[in-house]
C-alpha positions in Angstrom: 0.0 0.0 0.0 1.4 3.4 -1.0 2.2 5.7 1.9 0.2 8.9 2.1 2.2 12.1 2.3 2.0 13.6 5.8 0.4 17.0 5.6 2.0 19.6 7.8 -0.2 20.9 10.6 -0.9 24.6 10.8 1.1 26.2 13.6 -0.8 27.7 16.6 -0.4 31.5 16.2 -1.9 34.4 18.0 -4.5 36.6 16.4 -3.3 39.2 13.9 -4.5 42.7 14.3 -5.7 43.6 10.8 -6.5 47.2 11.7 -2.9 47.9 12.8 -1.3 47.2 9.4 2.1 45.5 8.9 0.6 42.0 8.6 3.8 40.5 7.2 5.7 41.9 10.2 3.0 40.6 12.6 3.1 37.1 11.0 6.9 37.1 11.2 6.9 37.9 14.9 4.2 35.3 15.6 6.2 32.5 13.9 9.4 33.7 15.6 7.7 33.4 19.0 6.2 29.9 18.1 9.7 28.7 17.2 11.4 30.1 20.3 8.9 28.6 22.8 8.9 25.2 21.1 5.5 25.2 19.5 7.3 24.7 16.2 10.3 22.4 16.7 13.5 22.0 14.6 12.9 19.9 11.5 9.2 20.4 11.4 7.7 21.2 8.1 5.6 24.3 7.7 2.5 24.5 5.5 3.1 25.9 2.0 2.7 29.6 1.6 -0.5 29.1 -0.3 -2.0 26.8 2.4 -1.0 29.1 5.2 -2.3 32.2 3.4 -5.6 30.5 2.8 -5.9 29.4 6.4 -5.0 32.8 7.8 -7.0 34.7 5.1 -3.9 36.6 4.0 -2.4 37.5 0.7 0.1 34.9 -0.4 2.7 37.6 -0.9 2.4 38.5 2.8 3.2 35.0 3.9 6.1 34.8 1.4 7.5 38.0 2.8 7.4 36.6 6.4 9.0 33.3 5.4 11.8 35.1 3.5 12.5 37.3 6.6 12.7 34.2 8.9 15.0 32.3 6.4 17.3 35.3 6.5 17.3 35.3 10.3 18.1 31.6 10.4 14.8 30.5 11.9 13.6 28.7 8.8 15.3 26.9 5.9 14.2 25.8 2.5 15.1 22.8 0.5 14.2 22.0 -3.0 11.3 19.5 -3.1 11.1 19.5 0.7 9.3 22.8 1.4 10.1 25.1 4.3 11.3 23.7 7.7 12.2 25.0 11.0 16.0 25.4 11.1 18.1 23.6 13.7 18.6 25.9 16.7 22.1 26.6 17.9 22.8 25.1 21.3 22.9 27.6 24.1 24.4 27.2 27.5 21.8 26.4 30.2 20.6 29.4 32.0 21.6 29.8 35.6 18.9 28.6 38.0 16.9 31.4 39.6 17.8 32.3 43.1 15.9 30.3 45.6 13.0 32.0 47.2 11.2 31.1 50.4 8.3 28.7 50.0 4.9 30.5 50.3 3.4 30.3 53.8 0.3 28.3 53.9 -2.7 30.0 55.5 -3.8 28.5 58.8 -7.0 27.3 57.2 -5.0 25.4 54.5 -2.9 23.7 57.1 -6.0 22.7 59.1 -7.7 21.2 56.0 -4.5 19.3 55.1 -4.6 17.7 58.6 -8.2 16.8 58.0 -7.4 15.1 54.7 -4.7 13.0 56.4 -7.1 12.0 59.2 -9.8 11.0 56.8 -7.6 9.1 54.3 -9.6 6.0 53.3 -8.5 2.7 54.8 -7.6 -0.1 52.4 -10.4 -2.7 51.9 -9.0 -5.2 54.4 -10.2 -6.1 57.9 -11.1 -4.1 60.0 -12.1 -1.2 57.8 -15.7 -0.2 58.3 -18.4 -0.6 55.7 -16.7 -2.8 53.1 -19.6 -4.5 51.3 -18.2 -7.6 49.8 -19.8 -10.8 48.7 -23.1 -11.5 50.6 -23.2 -8.0 52.1 -23.1 -6.2 48.8 -26.3 -5.2 47.1 -27.6 -8.1 45.0 -28.3 -8.2 41.3 -31.5 -6.1 41.8 -29.4 -3.0 41.9 -27.8 -3.7 38.6 -31.1 -4.7 36.9 -32.8 -1.5 38.1 -29.9 0.6 36.8 -30.0 -1.1 33.4 -33.7 -0.7 33.2 -33.8 3.0 34.1 -30.9 3.9 31.9 -32.6 2.2 29.0 -35.7 4.3 29.6 -33.6 7.5 29.9 -34.9 8.4 33.3 -31.6 7.8 35.0 -29.8 10.4 32.8 -31.8 13.6 33.0 -30.7 16.7 31.2 -30.1 20.1 32.8 -29.6 21.1 36.5 -31.5 19.2 39.1 -33.5 20.3 42.1 -31.3 21.3 45.0 -33.4 19.0 47.2 -32.9 16.0 44.9 -35.1 14.0 42.7 -38.8 14.0 43.8 -39.3 10.3 43.5 -36.3 9.6 45.7 -37.4 12.1 48.3 -40.8 10.5 48.3 -39.3 7.0 48.8 -37.0 8.3 51.6 -40.0 9.9 53.4 -41.9 6.7 53.3 -39.0 4.6 54.3 -38.1 6.6 57.4 -41.7 6.8 58.4 -42.1 3.1 58.5 -38.6 2.1 59.8 -37.7 5.1 62.1 -41.0 6.7 63.0 -39.8 10.0 61.4 -42.6 12.5 60.7 -42.1 14.3 57.4 -43.1 14.5 53.8 -41.0 14.8 50.6 -40.9 18.6 50.7 -38.7 18.4 53.9 -36.2 15.9 52.4 -32.9 17.1 51.0 -30.8 14.5 49.2 -27.1 14.8 50.3 -23.8 13.4 49.4 -23.8 11.5 52.7 -23.8 12.3 56.3 -20.7 14.5 56.1 -22.3 16.9 53.7 -25.5 16.9 55.9 -23.4 17.9 58.9 -21.7 20.7 57.0 -25.0 22.0 55.7 -26.4 21.9 59.2 -23.5 24.0 60.6 -23.9 26.5 57.7 -27.6 26.9 58.4 -27.9 26.6 62.1 -24.8 28.3 63.5 -23.5 31.9 63.3 -19.9 32.7 64.0 -19.1 32.7 67.7 -22.2 30.6 68.6 -21.7 27.4 70.6 -22.8 23.9 69.9 -22.8 20.7 72.0 -20.8 17.9 70.5 -20.4 14.5 72.2 -17.1 13.5 73.7 -15.9 11.3 72.1 -17.5 12.1 68.7 -17.2 11.5 65.0 -14.3 13.5 63.7 -16.3 14.8 60.8 -18.4 17.1 63.0 -15.5 18.2 65.3 -13.4 19.0 62.3 -16.1 21.3 60.8 -16.4 23.2 64.0 -12.9 23.2 65.3 -10.5 23.1 62.3 -12.1 24.4 59.1 -12.5 28.0 60.0 -16.3 27.8 60.3 -16.3 30.1 63.4 -18.7 28.3 65.7 -17.5 26.9 69.0 -17.7 23.2 69.8 -18.5 22.4 73.5 -17.5 18.8 74.2 -20.1 17.2 76.4 -19.2 13.9 78.1 -21.0 10.6 77.3 -21.7 7.8 79.7 -23.6 4.4 79.4 -26.9 6.3 78.6 -25.4 8.6 76.0 -24.8 12.3 76.1 -24.9 13.7 79.7 -27.5 16.5 79.3 -26.9 18.0 82.8 -23.2 18.3 81.9 -24.0 20.2 78.7 -26.3 22.5 80.6 -23.5 23.4 83.0 -20.9 23.9 80.2 -23.1 25.8 77.7 -26.7 26.3 78.7 -27.3 28.8 75.9 -25.8 26.8 73.1 -27.5 27.1 69.7 -27.5 23.4 68.7 -26.6 19.9 69.8 -25.1 17.3 67.5 -25.8 13.8 68.7 -25.8 10.2 67.5 -28.8 8.9 69.6 -29.3 5.5 67.9 -25.7 4.3 68.1 -23.3 6.7 69.7 -20.1 7.0 67.6 -17.7 5.5 68.4 -18.8 4.0 71.8 -21.9 2.3 70.5 -24.6 2.8 73.2 -28.1 4.2 72.3 -29.3 7.4 74.0 -31.7 6.4 76.7 -35.3 7.6 76.6 -34.8 9.6 79.7 -31.8 11.4 78.2 -33.8 12.0 74.9 -36.6 13.7 76.8 -34.1 15.8 78.8 -32.2 16.8 75.6 -35.5 17.9 74.0 -36.6 19.8 77.1 -33.2 21.7 77.1 -33.5 22.5 73.4 -37.1 23.9 73.8 -36.1 26.0 76.8 -32.9 27.3 75.1 -34.4 27.8 71.6 -31.8 25.4 70.3 -31.7 22.9 67.4 -30.9 19.2 67.6 -29.0 17.6 64.8 -29.7 13.8 64.9 -27.2 11.7 63.1 -29.1 8.4 62.9 -25.9 6.4 62.7 -26.2 2.6 62.1 -29.9 2.7 63.2 -30.7 -0.3 60.9 -28.3 -2.7 62.5 -29.4 -3.6 66.1 -28.9 -7.2 67.0 -31.0 -7.6 70.1 -34.4 -6.0 70.7 -35.9 -3.3 68.6 -34.2 0.0 67.9 -35.5 3.1 69.6 -37.5 5.4 67.2 -35.8 8.5 65.9 -35.8 11.6 68.1 -37.2 13.5 65.1 -40.6 11.9 65.6 -40.7 13.4 69.1 -40.3 17.0 68.0 -40.2 17.4 64.2 -40.1 21.2 64.4 -36.8 21.3 66.4 -34.8 18.3 65.1 -32.7 18.1 61.9 -32.5 14.4 61.0 -29.5 12.9 59.0 -29.4 9.5 57.4 -27.2 7.8 54.8 -27.3 4.8 52.4 -23.5 4.7 52.3 -23.1 2.2 55.1 -25.9 -0.2 54.5 -25.4 -0.3 50.7 -21.9 0.8 49.7 -19.8 3.9 50.6 -19.1 5.0 47.0 -22.8 5.5 46.4 -22.4 8.9 48.2 -26.1 9.4 48.8 -27.7 10.3 52.1 -30.5 12.6 53.2 -31.3 15.4 55.5 -34.9 16.0 56.8 -35.4 19.6 57.9 -38.2 21.3 59.8 -40.3 23.1 57.2 -39.2 26.5 58.3 -35.5 25.6 57.6 -36.0 24.0 54.1 -35.4 27.2 52.1 -32.2 27.9 54.0 -30.9 24.4 53.5 -31.7 24.7 49.8 -29.7 27.9 49.6 -26.7 26.4 51.4 -26.9 23.4 49.0 -26.9 25.7 45.9 -23.7 27.4 47.1 -22.0 24.0 47.9 -22.7 22.0 44.7 -26.0 23.1 43.3 -27.8 19.7 43.3 -27.0 16.0 43.9 -25.9 13.9 40.9 -28.9 12.6 39.1 -28.4 9.0 37.8 -28.2 7.0 41.0 -31.0 8.9 42.7 -33.5 7.2 40.3 -32.0 3.8 40.8 -32.1 4.2 44.6 -35.7 5.4 44.5 -36.7 2.3 42.6 -34.6 0.1 44.9 -36.5 1.5 47.9 -39.9 1.7 46.4 -39.9 -1.9 45.1 -38.9 -3.3 48.5 -35.3 -4.3 47.7 -33.8 -2.0 50.4 -35.8 -3.6 53.2 -34.9 -7.1 52.1 -31.3 -6.1 51.8 -31.2 -4.7 55.3 -32.8 -7.8 56.8 -30.2 -10.0 54.9 -27.1 -8.0 55.9 -28.3 -7.7 59.5 -28.2 -11.4 59.9 -24.8 -11.6 58.2 -23.3 -8.9 60.4 -24.7 -10.4 63.5 -22.7 -13.6 62.8 -19.5 -11.8 61.9 -19.8 -9.6 65.0 -20.2 -12.7 67.3 -17.3 -14.4 65.6 -15.0 -11.3 66.1 -16.0 -10.9 69.7 -15.2 -14.5 70.4 -11.9 -14.3 68.6 -10.7 -11.2 70.5 -11.7 -12.7 73.8 -9.7 -15.8 73.0 -6.6 -14.0 71.6 -6.1 -11.0 73.9 -5.4 -10.7 77.5 -8.1 -8.6 79.2 -5.3 -6.6 80.9 -4.2 -5.4 77.4 -7.5 -4.9 75.5 -11.2 -5.3 76.2 -14.4 -4.6 74.3 -16.9 -1.8 74.9 -20.4 -3.3 75.4 -22.7 -2.6 72.4 -25.4 -4.5 70.6 -25.6 -2.5 67.3 -23.7 -1.3 64.3 -21.0 -2.7 62.0 -18.0 -2.0 64.2 -16.8 -2.8 67.7 -14.6 -0.6 70.0 -11.6 -2.3 71.5 -10.1 -0.4 74.4 -6.4 -0.6 75.0 -4.3 -0.5 78.1 -3.8 3.2 79.1 -0.1 3.0 78.5 -0.5 2.0 74.9 -0.5 4.6 72.1 -3.4 3.7 69.8 -2.0 5.7 66.9 1.2 3.8 67.0 -0.7 0.5 67.3 -2.8 1.4 64.3 0.3 2.2 62.3 1.9 -1.1 63.2 -1.3 -2.9 62.4 -1.4 -1.2 58.9 2.1 -2.5 58.3 0.9 -6.0 59.1 -2.0 -5.7 56.7 -4.8 -4.8 59.2 -6.8 -1.6 58.9 -8.0 0.0 62.2 -8.7 3.6 63.3 -7.5 5.0 66.7 -10.1 6.3 69.1 -8.0 8.9 71.0 -8.3 11.6 68.3 -12.1 11.5 68.7 -11.9 12.8 72.2 -11.4 16.4 73.4 -7.9 17.4 74.5 -6.9 16.0 77.9 -9.7 13.4 78.0 -8.5 10.9 75.4 -8.4 7.2 76.0 -6.6 4.7 73.7 -8.7 2.3 71.7 -9.3 1.0 68.2 -12.4 1.0 66.0 -12.8 -2.4 64.3 -15.2 -2.9 61.4 -16.4 -6.4 60.7 -18.9 -6.1 57.8 -18.2 -7.7 54.5 -15.3 -10.0 55.4 -15.3 -13.7 55.4 -14.8 -15.8 58.6 -11.4 -16.8 57.4 -10.2 -13.2 56.8 -11.6 -12.0 60.1 -9.7 -14.8 61.9 -6.5 -14.0 60.1 -6.8 -10.3 60.9 -7.7 -10.9 64.5 -4.6 -13.0 65.0 -2.4 -10.3 63.3 -4.0 -7.5 65.4 -3.6 -9.5 68.6 0.1 -10.0 67.8 0.6 -6.3 67.1 -1.1 -5.3 70.5 0.9 -7.9 72.4 4.2 -6.8 70.8 3.4 -3.2 71.5 2.7 -4.0 75.1 5.9 -5.9 75.4 7.8 -2.9 74.0 6.2 -0.8 76.7 7.0 -3.4 79.3 3.3 -3.8 80.1 2.6 -7.2 81.8 -0.3 -9.3 80.5 -1.9 -12.1 82.6 
């Protein structure tokens, strides 16, 4: 097959000012700059004068004049039958490196955000990372079938910008789901689809708190809320309120900050300790909020996964006008879904919509329609029942393994009957960050608990997720973790029974 001649590409040149005159001089300068900065390289062939004149809508004589000038200057060369090429450039000694200048100083906010990024770096998908839906705990084929069906109809790929609150059919499905499963009192107009609980917490801080106002936060607490209030420059003040076996100690909060503007709580399953907020404490918290004119932000963490008895209904159902309710599908389905929801009192819905517009305008559309069908056709309820049984078995296995492998003088479990993680306390002399680092080197993923406490109140411990891993992998990881803890204790000369 005969080879086709390679046509030279037109060089990238700046616009020529046709009103200024001197077009040949302008073209000469444009080509000279293109050669010097490497847009046109030595040996490259230029278009013919006729082709370039036609492309630039210039007289051919103008292009010929520019080429002749650049040949005279040594930038171009012509060869019979080979057209016009960029001439070889003479080698020049390398320029001296510029004098070193001091690195720019990062703003305080940038440094704080960098620390947050490090703290929230995702764990690898190995035991004991939380919420790793593998095998039997992953959504079944119904999710894939629904996605294919909706995409074929076009409903899962809508055009244009979406509603800041999210797709109406998903909001309707969420309102019905939480009404039946969590005794939440709302309709679709109060539901705002979020990118998960973290976005819901950020929106709540934006809407409910002004700069300098105070908010109750549990101690210990999920680092996502403490980071928003303490490190990201939001301007509100976190008041860390202790937690005991009944949950947040309301009387302590009333002593520390009786006039706080909001309380952020995890009443279904306190994170990271695991206990539910007792009914007595719920009533006391609501009574304080009414008296103080404060809001309650209810993060309904792991409410679907209780292994003995029935979960308490959501606090929102006790006072829908005062409670902002947060939920997520990331844990029970899969984290990369990045879909959760916020249920706001009617008076706050416009403010949350405005905050949402400023953040990211609206949630992504495609998976909202799949999730709405997944909920509406009963697949979510069946999925939750299935994974609850699987997690209960994995949890029981892990608890038994840890009791067998670890001395109670070195590590012991926090009592809890809910969720997809357990909390393993460590001997007070152990550094849980160092233990977590050693565990990572051994192939085990755990999170230290001490950073979740307020300063001067920290206790060492590890958060261990068990969802999604086979019995064999859990046993291997438990043995590796036990060896890491035992070795760490030996290095610290801590005696074990």
